[in-house]
DONU-154150 format. One record per atom (N, C-alpha, C, CB): x, y, z; residue in three letters. Coordinates in pm, whole numbers, plus 50000, padded with zeros to 5 digits. Glycine has a CB too. Layout:
BEGIN
XYZala/...
END
This chain:
BEGIN
493374996948532unk/494464995248627unk/494405006648729unk/495834994948555unk/494525003448853unk/494555013548958unk/495925020148963unk/494195007449095unk/495925032948983unk/497175040448999unk/497165046049140unk/497335051848891unk/497925040049229unk/497975044249368unk/499355049649400unk/497615032749463unk/499385060749476unk/500705065149521unk/501095056649642unk/500705080549557unk/502305058549689unk/502815049849795unk/502015050849924unk/504255053249823unk/501585062849960unk/500815064450083unk/499435057850071unk/500665079350118unk/498845058449953unk/497565051549931unk/497755036449940unk/496965055349794unk/498865031649888unk/499155017349896unk/499355012950041unk/500395013949813unk/500055021150120unk/500195018450263unk/498825017650330unk/501065029350330unk/497955027250299unk/496615027650358unk/495825015250319unk/495865040250316unk/495925011250194unk/495224999350147unk/495724986950219unk/495384997749995unk/497034985950237unk/497604974650310unk/497044974350454unk/499154975450312unk/496994985850518unk/496454986750654unk/494984982250657unk/496575001250707unk/494194987050561unk/492774983150556unk/492624968150539unk/492054990550442unk/493444962250457unk/493374947850436unk/493734940350564unk/494314943650321unk/494704945150637unk/495064938850764unk/493904939650863unk/496324945450825unk/493214951050865unk/492124953150960unk/490884944850925unk/491764967750965unk/490674941750798unk/489454934650758unk/489654919550744unk/488964940150628unk/490864914750758unk/491144900550738unk/490264891750826unk/492614897650767unk/490104895150951unk/489344886751044unk/487834887051016unk/489594891251187unk/487384896150932unk/485954897250902unk/485524888550784unk/485604911750874unk/486454882150716unk/486134873750603unk/485584860350654unk/487364871550512unk/484424856350604unk/483764844250654unk/483694833050550unk/482374847750701unk/483324836450429unk/483114826350325unk/484424823050257unk/482064831150222unk/484514811150204unk/485744806750137unk/486164815950024unk/485554792750082unk/485204820349944unk/485514829349832unk/486034842749880unk/484294831449745unk/485434847949987unk/485894860650044unk/487324859350093unk/484974865150160unk/487594848450161unk/488934846250217unk/489964845350105unk/488974833350302unk/489644837949998unk/490574836549885unk/490804849849814unk/490044826249786unk/489734857549790unk/489884870649724unk/490684880249811unk/488504876749691unk/490404880049940unk/491124888750034unk/492614885250030unk/490564887350179unk/492924872250034unk/494314867850030unk/494984871749898unk/494404852650051unk/494244870649788unk/494774874249657unk/495074889149648unk/493804870149547unk/494134897249695unk/494334911849693unk/495514915649782unk/493054919249737unk/495554909849902unk/496654912649995unk/498004909149933unk/496464904850126unk/498074897449868unk/499324893149803unk/499724903049694unk/499154878849743unk/498774907649614unk/499074917149507unk/499574930549563unk/497824919549419unk/498974934949672unk/499434947349737unk/500874945749784unk/498514951149856unk/501154934649850unk/502494932249902unk/503524930949789unk/502524919749988unk/503134924449679unk/504034923349564unk/504334937049504unk/503424914049457unk/503314945549493unk/503524958949438unk/504414967249531unk/502174966049417unk/504194966049661unk/505034973349756unk/506484968749746unk/504504971549900unk/506694955849732unk/508054950449720unk/508684955049589unk/508044935049728unk/507894954949480unk/508424959449350unk/508874973949360unk/507354957849238unk/508024982449420unk/508374996649433unk/509564998649525unk/507185004549485unk/509634990849630unk/510754991949724unk/512064989149650unk/510574982149844unk/512074978749570unk/513294975149497unk/513624985249387unk/513144961349436unk/512584991049327unk/512795000049214unk/513135014249257unk/511565000249127unk/512525018949366unk/512645033149399unk/513115036049540unk/511355039649377unk/513235025849624unk/513575028449763unk/512375032549845unk/514635039049772unk/511185031149788unk/509965034349863unk/509855024749981unk/508705033449772unk/509115028850080unk/508865020950201unk/510085019550289unk/508375007250162unk/511095027250260unk/512185028750355unk/511915041850427unk/513605028550284unk/512535043850541unk/512305056250614unk/512645068350527unk/513135056550744unk/513735067450453unk/514135078550367unk/513105080950256unk/515525075850306unk/512605070050198unk/511625071350091unk/510325077550140unk/511345057950030unk/509865073350256unk/508625078850312unk/508825093550347unk/508185070850437unk/509955097050406unk/510235111150439unk/510265119650313unk/511565112450514unk/510865114550206unk/510895121650078unk/509485124150028unk/511705113749974unk/508615114050036unk/507245115449990unk/506475125550074unk/506535101949993unk/506665125050205unk/505975134550293unk/506435148850266unk/506225130950440unk/507725150650245unk/508235163950213unk/507625169150083unk/509775163650203unk/507515160349984unk/506915164349857unk/505455168249877unk/507035153049753unk/504715160449955unk/503315163649980unk/503175176950053unk/502655152650062unk/504045179750149unk/504025192450222unk/504315204050125unk/505065192350338unk/505325202150040unk/505655212449941unk/504475214949849unk/506885208249859unk/503825204349804unk/502665205849715unk/501535213449782unk/502165192149668unk/501335210849911unk/500245217449983unk/500545232150014unk/499965210050113unk/501825235450030unk/502175249150067unk/502505257949948unk/503335248950161unk/502535252349830unk/502855260749713unk/501625264049632unk/503875253949624unk/
END
């Protein structure tokens, strides 16, 4: 099982959006759609559970990352 933090999940969602138009074969398109759906479901689950992906949640995560880097 992959363990991604919220910012990694955001990045993965962005990458999937950028590569969607590059899928040519039926199997590629289906796998891409399946992975994209799973990413979106996980983001929604986290949003409901923790408030992630709200402006406040993202700011909290960024502040934590800054604190981790400066300590």
